[in-house]
N, C-alpha and C positions, 0 to 999 in steps of 0.2 A: 430762685434760691434752691440750692441742693437740699434734698430731704435730710441727708446726713448732717449737714451744717445746721439746719433748723432744729433737728432733734438734739444735737449736741448743745446748742445755745439754750434751748428750752430746759434741758437737763441741768445746765449750769445755773440757770435762774431758779429752778425748783430746789436745787441743793442749797443755794443761798437763802431761799425763803425758809427752808427747814432749819438751817443754822440760826437764822434771825429769830425764829419762833422759840427754838430750844434755848438760845442765849437769853431771851427775855424771860422765859419761864424759870430758868435757873439762876437768873441774876448775873450771868456771865457776860459782861460788857464786851470783852474781847471777841467772843464767839458771835455775839449779836452784830458787832461791827464787821467781822469777817463775812457774815451772811449778807449784810447789806452791800458790801463790796462785790461779792460774787453775783448778786442780783444785778447790780449795775453793769458788771462786765458782760453778763449774758444779754442784757438789753442793748448794750452798745454794739455787740457783735451782730445781733439781729438787725439793728439799724444799718450796719455796714453791708450786710447781705442784701437788704432792700435797695440800698444805693447801687450795688453791683447789678441787681436785676433791672433797675431803672435805666442804667447806662446801657445794658445789653439790649433793652427794648428800643432805645433810641439809635444806637449804633450796632446794627446786627452783626457786623464783623468783629466786634470787640472781643478780644481774647480774655478769658477769665483767668 
């Protein structure tokens, strides 16, 4: 997995966590929900990168 992709996905997850915590602290359900969605997107993207890595290790000529 590319370093930039990993960093971007981690940043999206962290941003989502922050929104989630702030939303809970302020009672803003919309912000809390948005944070949970951002976290889920970051985790899914990270999983997709891991799948690409696995395919690349099995099929060395696989184009990314």
